[in-house]
N, C-alpha and C positions, 0 to 999 in steps of 0.2 A: 504493500500500500504506500502511496505517496505520503511524504511527511512534509508539513509546512513548519518552518522554523522562524521564530520571532516572538513578538508579544502583541497582545490585542489592542494596546493603546497606540500602536504605530499605524499611521494612515497608509503607508506603503504596504505593510503587512495585510491590511484590510482590503486593499485593492486586489491582491492575489487571492485572498480568502473569498472575497465576493465572487470573483471569476470562477473559482473552483466550485462554489455552491451553485452558481447559475448553470454551469456546465454539467453538474451532477457527477463530478469526479469524487470518488471516495478518497479521503485523506485523514490523517491524524495530525495533531498539533503538538509541537515541542516548544514550550515556553523557554526562550533564551534571550538575554539582553546583550546589548553591545559591550557591556562591561564584563561579560562572562568569557573566560579564556577559551571555552569549547567552541565558541562561535567561529573563531579563526580557522578551525579545522573544517568548517562547513562552508563558510563564506570568505573568500580570499581577502576582501577588504573589511571584514568583520562588520558587515552591514546586514540589516534585516529589510525585507524577508530573504530567506533562502529556502530551497526545497531539496529534498532527497527523492529522486525519481524511483519508480518501481524497480528499476535496474540497479539501484544503489548509488547512482551518480549524483553529485551535488551541483546545484545551479543557484546563482544569485543574480541580483539586479532585476528590478521589477519588470521592466519592459521585456527583457530577455526571457524571464519566466513566463510572461503572458504569451509571447510568441511560441514558446515551447508547448504550452498547454493547447494552443490552437492547432498546432501540427500533430501533437501526440494524441489529442482527444478531439477529433473533428466533429463528433456529435454535438449538437447544440452549439453551433458556431457563434462567436461573438465578434467576428469580422465579416464584412460583406463578401460575396463571391467576386464581384467586379474589381479588377485591380486598381482602378482609379478610386473607387469608393473605399477600398481597403487603405489606400495611401492617404486619403483624406482623414480617416479615423486616426491613423498614425500621426498625421500632421497636427490634429487637435491635441492629441496626447502630448506631443513635443512642446507645443505652445503652453499648455497647462503646466508642464514640468518646468520649463526654462524660465518663463516670464511671470508666472503666477505663484506656483508653490515654492520654488527655490528662492525667489526674490523675497517673499514674505518670511520665509524660514530664517532669514538673517536677523529678523526682529523678534523671533520667538522667545529668546531669553528675557527680553524686556517685557513682553506680554505676560510671561509666566512669573517672573521674579520681581518685576518693577525696575525702576531706575530711569535715567534720562538717555534716550537714544542719541546717537551721533547724528548731527545735522547732515553731514555729507552722505551718510548711509541712508537716511530718510529720503534725500533727494534722488539717490541712485535707485532705491527700491520703487519710488513713485514713478520714475521714468520707465523702469522695466514693466511695471504694472500697466502703464498707459499703452505701451506697445502690445502687451499681451491681451488686454481688454479689447483694443482696436482690432487685433488680429482675429480674436474669437468672434467679434461682431461681424467681421467680413466673411469668415469661413462658415460659421454655424447659423442655421435658420431652424431652430427647434420646431419639430413638427411630428410628434411631440419631443423626440429625442434629438440630440445634438447633430446627428448625421442622418436624419430621416425618421421613418416610422417604426424602426426596430432598435431595440436596445443593443448597443455595441460596447466594446471596451472603452470607447471615448466617454460614455456616460458613467461607467463604473469608475474610471480613472478620475473623472471630474468630481464625483461625489466626495471622494476622499482627498483628492488634491486640494479641494476648497476648504478643508478643515482648518488648516493653519491660516489662510487668508481670512476666513470668517472670524477667527480669534484676533489676529493681528490688526486687521482693517479698522474695526471700531475702536479698539483699545489704544493703538499706537498711532495710526494714520488718520483717524477720524473719517473713515470712508467705508461704504458698504460695497465690497468688491463684487459680490454675487449680483446685487441689484444693477451693477454697471454693465452686465452682460445681458443682451436682449433675450428674454424668455427663460433665463436661468433660474430665477426664483421659483417659477412654476415647475420646472423640471426637477429641481432639488426637492421640492415638496412631494412630487410624484414618486421619486426614487425612495424617499424616506418611508413611504407607505408599504413597501414590499416586505414580506416576511424575512427575506434574507437580510435586508438593511436593518430591520429591527433586531434580529439576532446578533448581528455584528455590533450594533450600537450597545446592546446589553452587555456583550462580552467586553467591549471597550470600557464601559463604566465600571465593570467588576474589576478590571485590571488597573484602574486609575491610581488607587492608593499605593499599590506595589510599585508601579512605574515611578510615581513621584518620589517614593522612598529611595529608589535606585538612583535617580538623577541627583538627589540631594545628598547621597552618600550615607544614608542611614542604614 
């Protein structure tokens, strides 16, 4: 059976977990944190998530894992058949990752622990967000999903990639990043209604105290 390594409070872990549940792939979970020495033996960069395949091989990096799952478990696909449509899903994921999630992640310690953000960092993050939001508004026309009428990896990625922007935006930047993307508030509400989303959210809440203890060194 496939093993998913990581922890439930990680948004990237939850992207892969959601994809596995949507595809109906059987898997078990191994809770491991980035501070745990064993992670280095599973994930070369000691990052989560990682998986151990049914053949006993380890894979890490979220997008690489998602691509593997699509190829290894073609039933219940989360990418369109058309090559251009598939590429557009990947394009949306890359924009979400580079301009939205990773840029706001720079301000996550401020959002969690408090303190005064660096003015230059704020300027850089806002500039990246403006590019990302403009790109998403050009690329995506939710109807109801980001890339058409079918749920894809872009929607799953978006739901969890927006977790940090939803925290950092109001608390540090004074902006609602979700509301800035056309049709995204309605999509986020729709995605939150699914049983899979609700299970993952419950698991995340249950892991919060342990995660916070880990990062604070307790």
